[in-house]
Biopython code that builds the backbone (N, CA, C, O; Angstrom):
import numpy as np
from Bio.PDB.StructureBuilder import StructureBuilder

atoms = [
    (1, "UNK", "N", (-2.434, 62.887, 3.727)),
    (1, "UNK", "CA", (-2.106, 62.607, 5.101)),
    (1, "UNK", "C", (-3.359, 62.687, 5.964)),
    (1, "UNK", "O", (-3.534, 61.902, 6.896)),
    (2, "UNK", "N", (-4.223, 63.638, 5.647)),
    (2, "UNK", "CA", (-5.485, 63.727, 6.389)),
    (2, "UNK", "C", (-6.333, 62.481, 6.172)),
    (2, "UNK", "O", (-7.006, 62.013, 7.090)),
    (3, "UNK", "N", (-6.299, 61.952, 4.973)),
    (3, "UNK", "CA", (-7.071, 60.732, 4.709)),
    (3, "UNK", "C", (-6.550, 59.581, 5.554)),
    (3, "UNK", "O", (-7.334, 58.798, 6.090)),
    (4, "UNK", "N", (-5.231, 59.473, 5.677)),
    (4, "UNK", "CA", (-4.654, 58.426, 6.528)),
    (4, "UNK", "C", (-5.095, 58.640, 7.967)),
    (4, "UNK", "O", (-5.487, 57.694, 8.650)),
    (5, "UNK", "N", (-5.030, 59.877, 8.423)),
    (5, "UNK", "CA", (-5.462, 60.165, 9.799)),
    (5, "UNK", "C", (-6.932, 59.805, 9.992)),
    (5, "UNK", "O", (-7.299, 59.224, 11.013)),
    (6, "UNK", "N", (-7.767, 60.144, 9.027)),
    (6, "UNK", "CA", (-9.200, 59.841, 9.149)),
    (6, "UNK", "C", (-9.476, 58.345, 9.127)),
    (6, "UNK", "O", (-10.324, 57.856, 9.874)),
    (7, "UNK", "N", (-8.767, 57.620, 8.277)),
    (7, "UNK", "CA", (-8.963, 56.177, 8.175)),
    (7, "UNK", "C", (-8.584, 55.468, 9.470)),
    (7, "UNK", "O", (-9.190, 54.463, 9.841)),
    (8, "UNK", "N", (-7.574, 56.004, 10.152)),
    (8, "UNK", "CA", (-7.030, 55.301, 11.324)),
    (8, "UNK", "C", (-7.411, 55.924, 12.659)),
    (8, "UNK", "O", (-6.997, 55.435, 13.710)),
    (9, "UNK", "N", (-8.189, 56.990, 12.630)),
    (9, "UNK", "CA", (-8.578, 57.575, 13.914)),
    (9, "UNK", "C", (-9.563, 56.650, 14.612)),
    (9, "UNK", "O", (-10.349, 55.948, 13.975)),
    (10, "UNK", "N", (-9.499, 56.668, 15.898)),
    (10, "UNK", "CA", (-10.431, 55.891, 16.725)),
    (10, "UNK", "C", (-10.374, 54.389, 16.467)),
    (10, "UNK", "O", (-11.362, 53.690, 16.691)),
    (11, "UNK", "N", (-9.240, 53.886, 16.002)),
    (11, "UNK", "CA", (-9.080, 52.448, 15.817)),
    (11, "UNK", "C", (-7.718, 52.053, 16.397)),
    (11, "UNK", "O", (-6.700, 52.652, 16.052)),
    (12, "UNK", "N", (-7.699, 51.068, 17.258)),
    (12, "UNK", "CA", (-6.414, 50.618, 17.807)),
    (12, "UNK", "C", (-5.678, 49.739, 16.793)),
    (12, "UNK", "O", (-6.268, 49.234, 15.838)),
    (13, "UNK", "N", (-4.398, 49.573, 17.023)),
    (13, "UNK", "CA", (-3.573, 48.788, 16.117)),
    (13, "UNK", "C", (-4.126, 47.383, 15.901)),
    (13, "UNK", "O", (-4.165, 46.908, 14.766)),
    (14, "UNK", "N", (-4.553, 46.713, 16.965)),
    (14, "UNK", "CA", (-5.011, 45.321, 16.820)),
    (14, "UNK", "C", (-6.229, 45.206, 15.908)),
    (14, "UNK", "O", (-6.439, 44.156, 15.301)),
    (15, "UNK", "N", (-7.030, 46.254, 15.799)),
    (15, "UNK", "CA", (-8.152, 46.218, 14.856)),
    (15, "UNK", "C", (-7.684, 46.614, 13.459)),
    (15, "UNK", "O", (-8.118, 46.029, 12.466)),
    (16, "UNK", "N", (-6.801, 47.606, 13.381)),
    (16, "UNK", "CA", (-6.267, 48.030, 12.094)),
    (16, "UNK", "C", (-5.593, 46.873, 11.362)),
    (16, "UNK", "O", (-5.832, 46.650, 10.175)),
    (17, "UNK", "N", (-4.758, 46.151, 12.078)),
    (17, "UNK", "CA", (-3.967, 45.092, 11.452)),
    (17, "UNK", "C", (-4.844, 43.944, 10.934)),
    (17, "UNK", "O", (-4.407, 43.166, 10.086)),
    (18, "UNK", "N", (-6.047, 43.839, 11.428)),
    (18, "UNK", "CA", (-6.967, 42.799, 10.971)),
    (18, "UNK", "C", (-8.040, 43.324, 10.018)),
    (18, "UNK", "O", (-8.954, 42.588, 9.646)),
    (19, "UNK", "N", (-7.932, 44.576, 9.629)),
    (19, "UNK", "CA", (-8.918, 45.217, 8.763)),
    (19, "UNK", "C", (-8.256, 45.455, 7.402)),
    (19, "UNK", "O", (-7.651, 46.501, 7.167)),
    (20, "UNK", "N", (-8.382, 44.478, 6.524)),
    (20, "UNK", "CA", (-7.656, 44.493, 5.250)),
    (20, "UNK", "C", (-7.939, 45.744, 4.423)),
    (20, "UNK", "O", (-7.029, 46.288, 3.797)),
    (21, "UNK", "N", (-9.182, 46.203, 4.412)),
    (21, "UNK", "CA", (-9.516, 47.382, 3.612)),
    (21, "UNK", "C", (-8.783, 48.621, 4.097)),
    (21, "UNK", "O", (-8.321, 49.425, 3.288)),
    (22, "UNK", "N", (-8.672, 48.783, 5.409)),
    (22, "UNK", "CA", (-7.953, 49.934, 5.956)),
    (22, "UNK", "C", (-6.461, 49.834, 5.636)),
    (22, "UNK", "O", (-5.831, 50.833, 5.290)),
    (23, "UNK", "N", (-5.904, 48.644, 5.751)),
    (23, "UNK", "CA", (-4.491, 48.446, 5.434)),
    (23, "UNK", "C", (-4.230, 48.765, 3.960)),
    (23, "UNK", "O", (-3.244, 49.425, 3.631)),
    (24, "UNK", "N", (-5.101, 48.302, 3.088)),
    (24, "UNK", "CA", (-4.945, 48.575, 1.666)),
    (24, "UNK", "C", (-5.073, 50.066, 1.376)),
    (24, "UNK", "O", (-4.299, 50.619, 0.596)),
    (25, "UNK", "N", (-6.040, 50.708, 1.997)),
    (25, "UNK", "CA", (-6.242, 52.134, 1.773)),
    (25, "UNK", "C", (-5.029, 52.938, 2.239)),
    (25, "UNK", "O", (-4.551, 53.813, 1.516)),
    (26, "UNK", "N", (-4.537, 52.652, 3.421)),
    (26, "UNK", "CA", (-3.368, 53.364, 3.940)),
    (26, "UNK", "C", (-2.159, 53.097, 3.056)),
    (26, "UNK", "O", (-1.394, 54.015, 2.759)),
    (27, "UNK", "N", (-1.982, 51.872, 2.639)),
    (27, "UNK", "CA", (-0.851, 51.536, 1.762)),
    (27, "UNK", "C", (-0.918, 52.331, 0.464)),
    (27, "UNK", "O", (0.096, 52.862, 0.010)),
    (28, "UNK", "N", (-2.091, 52.416, -0.128)),
    (28, "UNK", "CA", (-2.243, 53.177, -1.365)),
    (28, "UNK", "C", (-1.964, 54.659, -1.138)),
    (28, "UNK", "O", (-1.355, 55.311, -1.985)),
    (29, "UNK", "N", (-2.395, 55.185, -0.024)),
    (29, "UNK", "CA", (-2.136, 56.591, 0.273)),
    (29, "UNK", "C", (-0.645, 56.845, 0.511)),
    (29, "UNK", "O", (-0.130, 57.894, 0.124)),
    (30, "UNK", "N", (0.046, 55.903, 1.138)),
    (30, "UNK", "CA", (1.497, 56.037, 1.304)),
    (30, "UNK", "C", (2.193, 56.002, -0.057)),
    (30, "UNK", "O", (3.160, 56.729, -0.287)),
    (31, "UNK", "N", (1.699, 55.162, -0.944)),
    (31, "UNK", "CA", (2.233, 55.126, -2.305)),
    (31, "UNK", "C", (2.006, 56.472, -2.986)),
    (31, "UNK", "O", (2.909, 56.999, -3.637)),
    (32, "UNK", "N", (0.818, 57.022, -2.841)),
    (32, "UNK", "CA", (0.502, 58.315, -3.458)),
    (32, "UNK", "C", (1.405, 59.425, -2.927)),
    (32, "UNK", "O", (1.897, 60.250, -3.696)),
    (33, "UNK", "N", (1.620, 59.445, -1.628)),
    (33, "UNK", "CA", (2.497, 60.457, -1.027)),
    (33, "UNK", "C", (3.907, 60.315, -1.602)),
    (33, "UNK", "O", (4.540, 61.307, -1.963)),
    (34, "UNK", "N", (4.386, 59.089, -1.684)),
    (34, "UNK", "CA", (5.713, 58.851, -2.243)),
    (34, "UNK", "C", (5.821, 59.257, -3.697)),
    (34, "UNK", "O", (6.852, 59.782, -4.119)),
    (35, "UNK", "N", (4.781, 59.026, -4.462)),
    (35, "UNK", "CA", (4.770, 59.444, -5.867)),
    (35, "UNK", "C", (4.821, 60.962, -5.983)),
    (35, "UNK", "O", (5.538, 61.503, -6.825)),
    (36, "UNK", "N", (4.067, 61.639, -5.145)),
    (36, "UNK", "CA", (4.087, 63.102, -5.175)),
    (36, "UNK", "C", (5.464, 63.645, -4.801)),
    (36, "UNK", "O", (5.942, 64.603, -5.408)),
    (37, "UNK", "N", (6.091, 63.041, -3.817)),
    (37, "UNK", "CA", (7.441, 63.450, -3.409)),
    (37, "UNK", "C", (8.426, 63.243, -4.556)),
    (37, "UNK", "O", (9.306, 64.071, -4.789)),
    (38, "UNK", "N", (8.269, 62.149, -5.255)),
    (38, "UNK", "CA", (9.162, 61.840, -6.382)),
    (38, "UNK", "C", (9.103, 62.922, -7.460)),
    (38, "UNK", "O", (10.084, 63.155, -8.166)),
    (39, "UNK", "N", (7.960, 63.574, -7.582)),
    (39, "UNK", "CA", (7.774, 64.604, -8.595)),
    (39, "UNK", "C", (8.338, 65.970, -8.198)),
    (39, "UNK", "O", (8.453, 66.863, -9.037)),
    (40, "UNK", "N", (8.689, 66.131, -6.927)),
    (40, "UNK", "CA", (9.241, 67.412, -6.472)),
    (40, "UNK", "C", (10.643, 67.614, -7.021)),
    (40, "UNK", "O", (11.375, 66.652, -7.259)),
    (41, "UNK", "N", (11.003, 68.851, -7.217)),
    (41, "UNK", "CA", (12.339, 69.149, -7.738)),
    (41, "UNK", "C", (13.404, 68.832, -6.696)),
    (41, "UNK", "O", (13.163, 68.905, -5.492)),
    (42, "UNK", "N", (14.576, 68.481, -7.184)),
    (42, "UNK", "CA", (15.710, 68.237, -6.288)),
    (42, "UNK", "C", (16.068, 69.507, -5.537)),
    (42, "UNK", "O", (16.502, 69.450, -4.387)),
    (43, "UNK", "N", (15.890, 70.635, -6.172)),
    (43, "UNK", "CA", (16.165, 71.931, -5.540)),
    (43, "UNK", "C", (15.289, 72.119, -4.298)),
    (43, "UNK", "O", (15.779, 72.523, -3.243)),
    (44, "UNK", "N", (14.013, 71.830, -4.428)),
    (44, "UNK", "CA", (13.094, 71.957, -3.297)),
    (44, "UNK", "C", (13.471, 70.981, -2.189)),
    (44, "UNK", "O", (13.483, 71.345, -1.013)),
    (45, "UNK", "N", (13.775, 69.758, -2.560)),
    (45, "UNK", "CA", (14.146, 68.747, -1.561)),
    (45, "UNK", "C", (15.407, 69.157, -0.814)),
    (45, "UNK", "O", (15.473, 69.018, 0.408)),
    (46, "UNK", "N", (16.406, 69.661, -1.530)),
    (46, "UNK", "CA", (17.654, 70.084, -0.896)),
    (46, "UNK", "C", (17.442, 71.302, -0.005)),
    (46, "UNK", "O", (18.148, 71.475, 0.988)),
    (47, "UNK", "N", (16.477, 72.144, -0.352)),
    (47, "UNK", "CA", (16.193, 73.347, 0.440)),
    (47, "UNK", "C", (15.479, 73.029, 1.750)),
    (47, "UNK", "O", (15.386, 73.883, 2.631)),
    (48, "UNK", "N", (14.971, 71.790, 1.880)),
    (48, "UNK", "CA", (14.218, 71.404, 3.078)),
    (48, "UNK", "C", (14.700, 70.060, 3.609)),
    (48, "UNK", "O", (13.983, 69.061, 3.540)),
    (49, "UNK", "N", (15.921, 70.042, 4.138)),
    (49, "UNK", "CA", (16.474, 68.780, 4.649)),
    (49, "UNK", "C", (15.755, 68.253, 5.885)),
    (49, "UNK", "O", (15.945, 67.099, 6.270)),
    (50, "UNK", "N", (14.936, 69.084, 6.504)),
    (50, "UNK", "CA", (14.177, 68.642, 7.675)),
    (50, "UNK", "C", (13.066, 67.658, 7.304)),
    (50, "UNK", "O", (12.547, 66.947, 8.165)),
    (51, "UNK", "N", (12.711, 67.621, 6.039)),
    (51, "UNK", "CA", (11.666, 66.710, 5.570)),
    (51, "UNK", "C", (12.353, 65.470, 4.997)),
    (51, "UNK", "O", (13.202, 65.588, 4.114)),
    (52, "UNK", "N", (11.999, 64.297, 5.486)),
    (52, "UNK", "CA", (12.699, 63.064, 5.072)),
    (52, "UNK", "C", (12.218, 62.529, 3.719)),
    (52, "UNK", "O", (11.600, 61.467, 3.644)),
    (53, "UNK", "N", (12.508, 63.274, 2.665)),
    (53, "UNK", "CA", (12.024, 62.909, 1.336)),
    (53, "UNK", "C", (12.485, 61.511, 0.906)),
    (53, "UNK", "O", (11.697, 60.749, 0.346)),
    (54, "UNK", "N", (13.754, 61.169, 1.162)),
    (54, "UNK", "CA", (14.262, 59.850, 0.752)),
    (54, "UNK", "C", (13.521, 58.731, 1.473)),
    (54, "UNK", "O", (13.223, 57.700, 0.871)),
    (55, "UNK", "N", (13.221, 58.923, 2.755)),
    (55, "UNK", "CA", (12.509, 57.906, 3.517)),
    (55, "UNK", "C", (11.065, 57.758, 3.030)),
    (55, "UNK", "O", (10.510, 56.660, 3.017)),
    (56, "UNK", "N", (10.478, 58.871, 2.635)),
    (56, "UNK", "CA", (9.107, 58.831, 2.109)),
    (56, "UNK", "C", (9.083, 58.014, 0.818)),
    (56, "UNK", "O", (8.198, 57.183, 0.615)),
    (57, "UNK", "N", (10.058, 58.259, -0.046)),
    (57, "UNK", "CA", (10.150, 57.513, -1.298)),
    (57, "UNK", "C", (10.419, 56.037, -1.021)),
    (57, "UNK", "O", (9.850, 55.171, -1.686)),
    (58, "UNK", "N", (11.270, 55.744, -0.058)),
    (58, "UNK", "CA", (11.560, 54.352, 0.292)),
    (58, "UNK", "C", (10.302, 53.648, 0.807)),
    (58, "UNK", "O", (10.054, 52.491, 0.469)),
    (59, "UNK", "N", (9.525, 54.333, 1.607)),
    (59, "UNK", "CA", (8.270, 53.760, 2.114)),
    (59, "UNK", "C", (7.323, 53.480, 0.954)),
    (59, "UNK", "O", (6.649, 52.450, 0.932)),
    (60, "UNK", "N", (7.273, 54.380, 0.007)),
    (60, "UNK", "CA", (6.447, 54.188, -1.183)),
    (60, "UNK", "C", (6.875, 52.930, -1.928)),
    (60, "UNK", "O", (6.037, 52.130, -2.343)),
    (61, "UNK", "N", (8.173, 52.762, -2.094)),
    (61, "UNK", "CA", (8.680, 51.612, -2.843)),
    (61, "UNK", "C", (8.333, 50.293, -2.143)),
    (61, "UNK", "O", (7.960, 49.315, -2.791)),
    (62, "UNK", "N", (8.459, 50.282, -0.840)),
    (62, "UNK", "CA", (8.114, 49.067, -0.083)),
    (62, "UNK", "C", (6.622, 48.777, -0.202)),
    (62, "UNK", "O", (6.223, 47.637, -0.438)),
    (63, "UNK", "N", (5.796, 49.816, -0.037)),
    (63, "UNK", "CA", (4.343, 49.617, -0.114)),
    (63, "UNK", "C", (3.920, 49.189, -1.516)),
    (63, "UNK", "O", (3.006, 48.379, -1.670)),
    (64, "UNK", "N", (4.581, 49.729, -2.535)),
    (64, "UNK", "CA", (4.189, 49.425, -3.916)),
    (64, "UNK", "C", (4.682, 48.061, -4.380)),
    (64, "UNK", "O", (3.976, 47.349, -5.094)),
    (65, "UNK", "N", (5.892, 47.700, -3.973)),
    (65, "UNK", "CA", (6.501, 46.498, -4.529)),
    (65, "UNK", "C", (6.571, 45.329, -3.553)),
    (65, "UNK", "O", (6.878, 44.204, -3.949)),
    (66, "UNK", "N", (6.291, 45.587, -2.301)),
    (66, "UNK", "CA", (6.401, 44.516, -1.319)),
    (66, "UNK", "C", (5.258, 44.501, -0.332)),
    (66, "UNK", "O", (5.459, 44.263, 0.858)),
    (67, "UNK", "N", (4.037, 44.758, -0.831)),
    (67, "UNK", "CA", (2.886, 44.868, 0.069)),
    (67, "UNK", "C", (2.784, 43.687, 1.018)),
    (67, "UNK", "O", (2.555, 43.873, 2.214)),
    (68, "UNK", "N", (2.951, 42.476, 0.504)),
    (68, "UNK", "CA", (2.754, 41.304, 1.354)),
    (68, "UNK", "C", (3.892, 41.084, 2.341)),
    (68, "UNK", "O", (3.804, 40.226, 3.219)),
    (69, "UNK", "N", (4.950, 41.856, 2.195)),
    (69, "UNK", "CA", (6.035, 41.777, 3.178)),
    (69, "UNK", "C", (6.058, 43.000, 4.087)),
    (69, "UNK", "O", (6.964, 43.156, 4.905)),
    (70, "UNK", "N", (5.050, 43.872, 3.939)),
    (70, "UNK", "CA", (4.989, 45.061, 4.787)),
    (70, "UNK", "C", (4.854, 44.672, 6.248)),
    (70, "UNK", "O", (4.087, 43.775, 6.600)),
    (71, "UNK", "N", (5.599, 45.350, 7.078)),
    (71, "UNK", "CA", (5.502, 45.193, 8.526)),
    (71, "UNK", "C", (4.511, 46.241, 9.015)),
    (71, "UNK", "O", (4.845, 47.421, 9.110)),
    (72, "UNK", "N", (3.299, 45.811, 9.321)),
    (72, "UNK", "CA", (2.272, 46.776, 9.671)),
    (72, "UNK", "C", (2.476, 47.411, 11.043)),
    (72, "UNK", "O", (1.824, 48.407, 11.359)),
    (73, "UNK", "N", (3.364, 46.857, 11.860)),
    (73, "UNK", "CA", (3.760, 47.572, 13.082)),
    (73, "UNK", "C", (4.542, 48.823, 12.700)),
    (73, "UNK", "O", (4.366, 49.885, 13.298)),
    (74, "UNK", "N", (5.403, 48.690, 11.705)),
    (74, "UNK", "CA", (6.163, 49.846, 11.214)),
    (74, "UNK", "C", (5.239, 50.845, 10.522)),
    (74, "UNK", "O", (5.389, 52.056, 10.682)),
    (75, "UNK", "N", (4.285, 50.326, 9.754)),
    (75, "UNK", "CA", (3.318, 51.205, 9.099)),
    (75, "UNK", "C", (2.526, 51.976, 10.153)),
    (75, "UNK", "O", (2.289, 53.174, 10.004)),
    (76, "UNK", "N", (2.122, 51.288, 11.213)),
    (76, "UNK", "CA", (1.360, 51.936, 12.289)),
    (76, "UNK", "C", (2.203, 53.031, 12.948)),
    (76, "UNK", "O", (1.697, 54.114, 13.241)),
    (77, "UNK", "N", (3.478, 52.748, 13.177)),
    (77, "UNK", "CA", (4.381, 53.757, 13.752)),
    (77, "UNK", "C", (4.468, 54.959, 12.815)),
    (77, "UNK", "O", (4.456, 56.104, 13.266)),
    (78, "UNK", "N", (4.556, 54.699, 11.525)),
    (78, "UNK", "CA", (4.578, 55.789, 10.542)),
    (78, "UNK", "C", (3.296, 56.611, 10.638)),
    (78, "UNK", "O", (3.336, 57.841, 10.639)),
    (79, "UNK", "N", (2.169, 55.927, 10.718)),
    (79, "UNK", "CA", (0.872, 56.608, 10.794)),
    (79, "UNK", "C", (0.794, 57.491, 12.034)),
    (79, "UNK", "O", (0.411, 58.658, 11.943)),
    (80, "UNK", "N", (1.151, 56.950, 13.174)),
    (80, "UNK", "CA", (0.950, 57.648, 14.439)),
    (80, "UNK", "C", (2.067, 58.626, 14.785)),
    (80, "UNK", "O", (1.812, 59.645, 15.428)),
    (81, "UNK", "N", (3.313, 58.333, 14.367)),
    (81, "UNK", "CA", (4.443, 59.173, 14.753)),
    (81, "UNK", "C", (4.916, 60.093, 13.632)),
    (81, "UNK", "O", (5.203, 61.266, 13.868)),
    (82, "UNK", "N", (4.996, 59.569, 12.431)),
    (82, "UNK", "CA", (5.622, 60.314, 11.341)),
    (82, "UNK", "C", (4.648, 61.174, 10.539)),
    (82, "UNK", "O", (4.983, 62.299, 10.170)),
    (83, "UNK", "N", (3.464, 60.669, 10.268)),
    (83, "UNK", "CA", (2.499, 61.417, 9.461)),
    (83, "UNK", "C", (2.132, 62.760, 10.099)),
    (83, "UNK", "O", (2.103, 63.765, 9.387)),
    (84, "UNK", "N", (1.850, 62.827, 11.402)),
    (84, "UNK", "CA", (1.532, 64.146, 11.976)),
    (84, "UNK", "C", (2.687, 65.147, 11.852)),
    (84, "UNK", "O", (2.459, 66.331, 11.602)),
    (85, "UNK", "N", (3.915, 64.675, 12.026)),
    (85, "UNK", "CA", (5.083, 65.563, 11.893)),
    (85, "UNK", "C", (5.228, 66.008, 10.442)),
    (85, "UNK", "O", (5.430, 67.191, 10.169)),
    (86, "UNK", "N", (5.124, 65.065, 9.518)),
    (86, "UNK", "CA", (5.236, 65.397, 8.100)),
    (86, "UNK", "C", (4.141, 66.369, 7.687)),
    (86, "UNK", "O", (4.399, 67.322, 6.951)),
    (87, "UNK", "N", (2.949, 66.141, 8.145)),
    (87, "UNK", "CA", (1.833, 67.036, 7.819)),
    (87, "UNK", "C", (2.137, 68.457, 8.278)),
    (87, "UNK", "O", (1.894, 69.410, 7.538)),
    (88, "UNK", "N", (2.659, 68.606, 9.472)),
    (88, "UNK", "CA", (3.019, 69.919, 9.992)),
    (88, "UNK", "C", (4.152, 70.547, 9.175)),
    (88, "UNK", "O", (4.118, 71.742, 8.882)),
    (89, "UNK", "N", (5.146, 69.747, 8.812)),
    (89, "UNK", "CA", (6.247, 70.257, 8.000)),
    (89, "UNK", "C", (5.758, 70.747, 6.639)),
    (89, "UNK", "O", (6.178, 71.804, 6.167)),
    (90, "UNK", "N", (4.882, 69.988, 6.019)),
    (90, "UNK", "CA", (4.357, 70.376, 4.701)),
    (90, "UNK", "C", (3.488, 71.621, 4.819)),
    (90, "UNK", "O", (3.557, 72.508, 3.968)),
    (91, "UNK", "N", (2.674, 71.695, 5.861)),
    (91, "UNK", "CA", (1.852, 72.890, 6.066)),
    (91, "UNK", "C", (2.745, 74.115, 6.240)),
    (91, "UNK", "O", (2.454, 75.174, 5.685)),
    (92, "UNK", "N", (3.826, 73.983, 7.003)),
    (92, "UNK", "CA", (4.761, 75.108, 7.173)),
    (92, "UNK", "C", (5.448, 75.482, 5.861)),
    (92, "UNK", "O", (5.659, 76.662, 5.578)),
    (93, "UNK", "N", (5.791, 74.484, 5.073)),
    (93, "UNK", "CA", (6.430, 74.720, 3.783)),
    (93, "UNK", "C", (5.493, 75.488, 2.857)),
    (93, "UNK", "O", (5.938, 76.352, 2.101)),
    (94, "UNK", "N", (4.213, 75.183, 2.910)),
    (94, "UNK", "CA", (3.252, 75.818, 2.032)),
    (94, "UNK", "C", (2.884, 77.255, 2.430)),
    (94, "UNK", "O", (2.306, 78.002, 1.642)),
    (95, "UNK", "N", (3.229, 77.618, 3.655)),
    (95, "UNK", "CA", (2.884, 78.973, 4.135)),
    (95, "UNK", "C", (3.757, 80.024, 3.529)),
    (95, "UNK", "O", (3.596, 81.207, 3.828)),
]
sb = StructureBuilder()
sb.init_structure("model")
sb.init_model(0)
sb.init_chain("A")
sb.init_seg("    ")
for serial, (resi, resn, name, xyz) in enumerate(atoms, 1):
    if name == "N":
        sb.init_residue(resn, " ", resi, " ")
    sb.init_atom(name, np.array(xyz, "f"), 0.0, 1.0, " ", f" {name:<3s}", serial, name[0])
structure = sb.get_structure()
């Protein structure tokens, strides 16, 4: 998540959407996050319903199997709105 934040800091959406390398990097990192979530136990996922594990996995599936149909406005919203919240939730979980 920090890598996504670093890749997209100080860049507006209109530049991000035209920067193929950044889009590819963020997409791969979203896939990685989804893969890691997939490996978590169902027990852990059920114990933390505040974390949207199913949505994370769904995002991974879209990024992995439908890259050319990705809506990068939605990806940008995920980057700016969801990643910071998820990062905080995971940090709290790890404490």
